[in-house]
C-alpha positions as CSV (number, residue, x, y, z in Angstrom):
1,M,83.3,216.8,31.5
2,S,86.7,215.3,32.3
3,S,87.0,214.8,36.1
4,Q,90.8,215.1,36.1
5,T,91.4,218.1,33.9
6,G,88.1,220.0,34.1
7,L,87.9,220.2,30.3
8,V,84.5,220.2,28.7
9,I,84.3,217.4,26.1
10,P,81.7,218.0,23.4
11,P,79.4,215.1,22.6
12,G,80.9,212.7,20.1
13,Y,84.5,213.7,20.9
14,S,87.1,211.7,22.9
15,P,89.2,213.3,25.6
16,P,92.7,214.5,24.6
17,F,95.6,212.0,24.8
18,A,97.4,214.3,27.2
19,T,96.9,217.7,28.8
20,I,99.0,220.1,30.8
21,T,97.7,220.7,34.3
22,P,99.5,221.9,37.5
23,D,100.0,218.3,38.5
24,D,100.6,216.8,35.1
25,H,103.4,217.9,32.6
26,A,103.8,214.5,30.9
27,A,102.5,215.9,27.6
28,W,105.8,217.8,27.0
29,I,107.8,214.5,27.4
30,L,105.4,212.6,25.2
31,I,105.6,215.1,22.3
32,A,109.4,215.4,22.4
33,A,109.9,211.6,22.7
34,A,107.5,210.7,19.9
35,L,108.6,213.4,17.5
36,G,112.3,212.7,18.2
37,L,111.7,208.9,17.6
38,A,110.0,209.6,14.2
39,C,112.7,212.0,13.1
40,Y,115.9,210.0,13.9
41,L,114.3,206.8,12.5
42,F,113.5,208.6,9.3
43,F,117.0,209.9,8.9
44,G,118.4,206.5,9.8
45,I,116.4,204.9,7.0
46,I,117.8,207.5,4.5
47,R,121.3,206.6,5.6
48,V,120.7,202.9,5.0
49,V,119.3,203.7,1.5
50,V,122.3,205.8,0.7
51,R,124.7,203.1,1.8
52,L,122.9,200.4,-0.1
53,T,122.3,202.3,-3.4
54,I,124.9,205.0,-3.7
55,S,127.9,204.7,-1.4
56,H,130.5,202.0,-0.8
57,G,128.4,200.0,1.6
58,F,128.4,199.8,5.4
59,A,131.5,200.5,7.4
60,L,132.4,201.0,11.1
61,D,130.7,204.4,11.4
62,D,127.4,202.9,10.2
63,Y,127.5,200.1,12.7
64,V,128.4,202.4,15.5
65,L,125.5,204.8,14.6
66,G,123.2,201.8,14.2
67,A,124.1,200.7,17.7
68,A,123.4,204.3,19.0
69,T,120.0,204.3,17.2
70,L,119.1,200.9,18.7
71,L,119.9,202.2,22.2
72,A,118.0,205.4,21.5
73,V,114.9,203.4,20.6
74,I,115.2,201.5,23.9
75,E,115.7,204.8,25.8
76,T,112.6,206.4,24.1
77,S,110.6,203.3,24.9
78,L,111.6,203.5,28.5
79,V,110.6,207.2,28.7
80,L,107.3,206.5,27.0
81,G,106.6,203.6,29.4
82,A,107.6,205.8,32.4
83,C,105.1,208.5,31.2
84,S,102.3,205.9,31.1
85,K,103.3,205.0,34.7
86,G,103.5,208.6,36.0
87,L,106.6,210.4,34.8
88,G,105.8,214.1,34.5
89,K,103.1,213.9,37.1
90,S,103.1,215.1,40.7
91,A,104.0,212.5,43.4
92,T,100.8,213.5,45.2
93,I,98.6,211.7,42.6
94,L,100.8,208.6,42.4
95,S,101.1,205.6,44.6
96,S,104.4,204.7,46.2
97,E,104.6,201.6,44.1
98,A,104.1,203.6,40.9
99,Q,106.7,206.2,42.0
100,D,109.3,203.4,42.6
101,E,108.6,201.9,39.2
102,V,108.8,205.2,37.4
103,Q,112.1,206.2,39.1
104,K,113.7,202.9,38.0
105,M,112.7,203.5,34.4
106,Y,113.8,207.1,34.5
107,Y,117.2,206.1,36.0
108,T,117.8,203.5,33.3
109,S,116.8,205.9,30.5
110,S,119.4,208.4,31.8
111,L,122.1,205.8,31.4
112,F,121.0,204.9,27.9
113,Y,121.0,208.7,27.1
114,I,124.8,208.9,27.9
115,L,125.6,205.9,25.7
116,V,123.6,207.2,22.8
117,I,125.3,210.6,22.8
118,G,128.7,209.1,23.2
119,L,128.2,206.6,20.3
120,S,126.9,209.3,18.0
121,K,130.1,211.3,18.5
122,I,132.2,208.2,17.9
123,S,130.3,207.4,14.7
124,V,131.1,210.9,13.3
125,I,134.8,210.5,14.0
126,C,134.7,207.0,12.5
127,F,133.3,208.6,9.3
128,L,136.1,211.1,9.2
129,S,138.6,208.2,9.6
130,R,136.9,206.4,6.8
131,I,137.4,209.2,4.3
132,S,141.0,209.8,5.1
133,R,144.0,207.6,4.4
134,M,146.7,209.7,6.0
135,K,148.4,208.1,9.0
136,Q,148.6,211.3,10.9
137,H,144.8,211.9,10.5
138,R,144.1,208.3,11.6
139,L,146.3,208.8,14.7
140,V,144.5,211.9,15.7
141,F,141.1,210.4,15.1
142,N,141.9,207.3,17.2
143,I,143.0,209.5,20.1
144,A,139.8,211.5,19.8
145,M,137.7,208.4,19.9
146,G,139.6,207.2,22.9
147,L,138.9,210.5,24.8
148,I,135.2,210.4,23.9
149,T,135.0,206.8,25.0
150,A,136.6,207.7,28.3
151,W,134.1,210.6,28.7
152,M,131.2,208.3,28.0
153,I,132.3,205.7,30.5
154,G,133.1,208.3,33.2
155,S,129.7,210.0,32.7
156,F,127.9,206.6,32.8
157,L,129.6,205.7,36.1
158,A,129.0,209.2,37.6
159,M,125.2,208.9,37.0
160,A,125.0,205.2,37.7
161,L,126.6,205.5,41.1
162,Q,124.6,208.6,42.2
163,C,122.5,208.8,45.4
164,N,122.4,205.6,47.5
165,I,124.3,202.8,45.7
166,S,122.0,200.1,47.0
167,N,119.0,201.9,45.4
168,P,120.5,204.5,43.0
169,W,117.2,205.1,41.2
170,V,115.5,206.5,44.4
171,I,115.6,210.3,44.1
172,E,113.0,211.8,46.4
173,S,114.2,212.7,49.9
174,Q,117.7,211.4,49.4
175,P,120.4,213.8,50.7
176,D,123.0,211.9,48.7
177,C,121.4,213.1,45.5
178,S,122.2,216.8,46.1
179,G,125.2,216.7,43.7
180,T,123.2,215.4,40.7
181,S,122.8,218.9,39.1
182,R,126.6,219.5,39.3
183,R,127.2,216.1,37.7
184,W,124.9,216.9,34.8
185,L,126.6,220.3,34.5
186,V,130.1,218.9,34.2
187,I,128.9,216.2,31.8
188,G,127.2,218.9,29.7
189,I,130.2,221.2,29.6
190,I,132.5,218.4,28.4
191,D,129.8,217.4,25.9
192,I,129.9,220.9,24.4
193,I,133.7,220.9,24.3
194,T,133.7,217.6,22.4
195,E,131.2,218.9,19.8
196,V,133.4,221.9,19.1
197,A,136.5,219.5,19.0
198,I,134.7,217.3,16.3
199,V,134.4,220.4,14.1
200,G,138.0,221.1,14.8
201,L,138.9,217.6,13.6
202,V,137.1,218.4,10.3
203,I,139.1,221.5,9.8
204,F,142.3,219.6,10.6
205,L,141.2,217.0,8.0
206,V,140.7,219.5,5.1
207,Y,143.4,222.0,6.0
208,T,146.3,220.3,4.3
209,L,144.4,219.0,1.3
210,Q,145.1,220.4,-2.1
211,T,141.6,221.5,-3.1
212,S,139.7,224.7,-3.5
213,I,138.7,226.9,-0.5
214,S,135.1,226.5,-1.4
215,S,135.3,222.7,-1.2
216,K,136.9,222.9,2.2
217,L,134.3,225.3,3.5
218,T,131.5,223.1,2.2
219,V,132.9,220.1,4.1
220,V,133.3,222.1,7.3
221,A,129.8,223.5,6.9
222,I,128.2,220.1,6.5
223,F,129.8,218.8,9.7
224,S,129.2,222.1,11.5
225,F,125.5,221.1,11.8
226,R,126.5,219.2,14.9
227,L,127.2,222.6,16.7
228,F,123.4,223.1,17.0
229,T,123.5,220.3,19.6
230,I,125.0,222.9,21.9
231,I,121.6,224.6,22.0
232,F,119.9,221.4,23.2
233,I,122.7,220.9,25.8
234,G,122.4,224.4,27.1
235,C,118.6,224.3,27.3
236,R,118.7,220.9,29.0
237,I,121.1,222.0,31.7
238,N,119.2,225.3,32.2
239,S,115.9,223.4,32.7
240,F,117.2,221.2,35.5
241,N,115.2,222.1,38.7
242,H,117.5,221.4,41.6
243,S,115.0,222.2,44.4
244,G,112.2,220.3,42.6
245,Y,114.5,217.4,42.0
246,M,114.6,216.7,45.7
247,D,111.0,217.3,46.6
248,N,108.9,216.3,43.5
249,P,111.3,215.0,40.8
250,L,108.8,213.3,38.5
251,L,106.9,216.5,38.0
252,S,109.7,219.1,38.1
253,Q,112.0,217.3,35.7
254,A,109.5,217.2,32.8
255,P,111.2,220.0,30.8
256,F,114.6,218.4,31.5
257,S,113.3,215.1,30.2
258,A,111.8,216.7,27.1
259,W,115.1,218.5,26.2
260,T,116.9,215.2,26.7
261,Q,114.7,213.6,24.0
262,G,115.4,216.5,21.7
263,H,119.2,216.2,22.3
264,I,119.1,212.5,21.5
265,A,117.2,213.0,18.2
266,Y,119.3,215.8,16.9
267,S,122.6,214.1,17.8
268,L,121.6,211.1,15.7
269,I,120.3,213.2,12.9
270,S,123.4,215.4,12.7
271,A,125.6,212.3,12.5
272,T,123.7,211.3,9.3
273,I,123.7,214.7,7.6
274,P,127.2,214.3,6.1
275,T,126.0,211.3,4.1
276,F,123.4,213.3,2.3
277,Q,126.0,214.8,-0.2
278,N,126.1,211.7,-2.4
279,F,122.3,211.3,-2.0
280,L,121.6,214.8,-3.4
281,K,124.2,214.4,-6.2
282,N,122.2,211.5,-7.6
283,L,119.0,213.5,-7.9
284,S,120.1,215.0,-11.2
285,T,117.4,215.1,-13.9
286,G,119.9,214.8,-16.7
287,F,118.6,217.9,-18.5
288,G,121.1,220.4,-19.9
289,G,123.8,217.8,-20.5
290,I,124.7,217.7,-16.7
291,G,123.5,214.1,-16.3
292,S,126.7,212.4,-17.3
293,A,128.9,214.6,-15.1
294,A,126.6,214.1,-12.1
295,A,126.4,210.4,-12.7
296,G,130.2,210.1,-12.4
297,Y,129.8,210.6,-8.7
298,G,128.6,207.7,-6.7
299,Y,128.2,204.2,-7.9
300,G,125.9,202.7,-10.6
301,Y,124.2,199.5,-9.9
302,A,123.3,197.1,-12.7
303,S,120.0,195.2,-12.8
304,G,119.1,192.1,-14.7
305,S,120.7,188.7,-15.3
306,G,124.3,188.0,-14.1
307,S,125.7,188.0,-17.7
308,A,124.0,191.3,-18.5
309,N,125.4,192.8,-15.3
310,R,128.9,191.7,-16.1
311,A,128.6,193.0,-19.6
312,R,127.3,196.4,-18.4
313,G,130.0,196.5,-15.7
314,R,132.7,196.0,-18.4
315,M,131.2,198.7,-20.5
316,E,131.0,201.2,-17.6
317,S,134.6,200.2,-16.6
318,N,135.8,201.2,-20.1
319,M,134.0,204.5,-19.8
320,S,135.2,205.3,-16.3
321,F,138.2,207.2,-15.2
322,Q,140.5,206.7,-12.3
323,M,141.4,209.6,-10.1
324,S,144.9,209.7,-8.5
325,K,145.2,209.8,-4.8
326,L,144.5,213.0,-2.9
327,R,147.8,214.2,-1.6
328,S,148.5,216.5,1.2
329,A,150.4,219.8,0.7
330,N,153.0,218.2,3.0
331,K,154.9,215.9,0.7
332,S,156.4,213.9,3.6
333,A,153.0,213.0,5.1
334,G,152.4,209.3,5.3
335,F,149.5,207.5,3.7
336,E,147.9,204.1,4.3
337,E,147.2,202.1,1.2
338,P,143.4,201.7,0.7
339,E,142.1,198.2,1.1
340,E,140.6,196.5,-1.9
341,E,136.8,196.7,-1.9
342,P,135.1,193.4,-2.4
343,E,133.4,192.7,-5.7
344,R,130.0,194.4,-5.6
345,G,129.0,194.8,-9.2
346,I,129.6,198.5,-8.9
347,G,131.3,200.7,-11.5
348,H,133.7,202.9,-9.5
349,G,133.7,205.8,-12.1
350,I,134.5,209.3,-10.9
351,S,134.0,212.1,-13.4
352,K,136.4,214.9,-13.8
353,S,135.4,218.4,-12.7
354,G,134.0,220.9,-15.3
355,D,137.2,222.9,-15.5
356,A,139.4,219.9,-16.1
357,I,137.0,218.6,-18.8
358,H,137.5,221.8,-20.8
359,G,141.2,221.8,-20.5
360,V,141.6,224.1,-17.5
361,T,143.8,223.0,-14.7
362,N,143.0,224.7,-11.3
363,G,145.3,222.7,-9.0
364,T,142.4,221.1,-7.2
365,T,143.6,217.6,-8.1
366,V,147.0,216.0,-8.1
367,G,148.4,213.7,-10.7
368,P,147.3,213.1,-14.2
369,W,143.9,211.8,-15.2
370,S,144.0,208.6,-17.2
371,T,141.4,206.7,-19.1
372,A,140.8,203.0,-18.9
373,G,142.0,202.4,-22.4
374,S,144.6,205.1,-22.9
375,K,148.0,205.6,-21.2
376,D,148.4,209.2,-22.0
377,A,145.6,211.7,-21.2
378,V,147.7,214.8,-20.9
379,N,149.6,216.0,-23.9
380,N,152.0,219.0,-23.9
381,G,150.4,220.3,-20.6
382,E,146.9,220.5,-22.1
383,T,144.1,218.2,-20.9
384,T,141.8,217.0,-23.7
385,S,138.1,216.3,-23.4
386,I,137.6,213.1,-21.5
387,A,136.4,210.1,-23.5
388,S,135.0,212.4,-26.2
389,D,137.2,210.9,-29.1
390,E,135.7,213.7,-31.2
391,S,132.3,212.4,-30.7
392,R,129.1,214.4,-29.9
393,R,127.9,212.1,-27.2
394,M,126.1,214.0,-24.3
395,M,127.3,217.4,-25.7
396,I,125.2,220.5,-26.5
397,R,125.4,221.1,-30.3
398,K,124.5,224.3,-32.0
399,E,124.1,224.5,-35.8
400,I,123.8,227.7,-37.7
401,Q,122.8,227.9,-41.4
402,W,122.9,230.9,-43.6
403,S,122.5,231.8,-47.2
404,V,123.8,234.7,-49.4
405,R,121.9,236.2,-52.3
406,T,122.2,239.3,-54.4
407,E,119.5,241.6,-55.7
408,D,119.5,244.1,-58.6
409,R,119.6,247.7,-57.8
């Protein structure tokens, strides 16, 4: 029998890693921290794979999110280390030295939490700025990043300078820590406002674009996954035990710490979700003649020797099509010229939509489509089949044969 928990352990079995008792709630924190760590690292690996194999490569948004993920790993490590020292347990079963060490680790992890959440928001806005070339969009995005940076720094200082400045990590029996719950409440409310504002920035991005309503709604829906962070923020604020925070903080704040780990994990995951669109497009099986259309999205990498790669790159370049710039409905809107991408051995071929391939113009694109070897792709207002040249390559062909014969009456 376990002397601490009173559990009867059958012969041949080991005691559980953690149990919930009136004086020990560390299991909640351990489960949330370990599960969150596994989830956001898994999604982070997928993002790296997408950037290396499908997309343009790494940019500022990837580096910012990478920094946030690194800080999240440090924060989770601090929380797991604090649990091994006594976080989530009653102060009555801990020594004074252990309590002081746990409070230092818990205090440091709270500061890392603020940095992780702030950087994850900034990475999403950097991604929006990456996909837009309009000057007015870039200006609004830069202002939004400045405001979120100010919120992050202000929240960091508000929690870093709590309680006694000489020993800010000491919580128990400190009258100066009575305003901690109000500080977390204000930080959480502004956090919710910024999440809603990020979705508003996405709507602002797609509102003036000349594309179909369904495409706009798809983009907004993808970024709207961040709104689920409001659930974690609300549950986290609601789980804060003000009275227990002053008397027995290590035990009473176990649910608060568990929701903190969930918030960190989902904030990082939701920042990666928008990159999945290119990843899913490249899962086409090629059956039914859709392989070529799907392959036009993304970027094809060549393998083999250098000369073979260059030969294949020239062949893909001749078979690719350049899409004209996406214009806003406001003709006077300013644009920034895109910078030249470095040579990567990538064929930047973007296929035309299904309607345009069959000669239907639906107003979702602006400007004529042009092939690499032809100057005129639009004749008399009708769009011909792209790169078909009356060939039957990658087309569904149906042949019907019949015979006619007569019989005597």
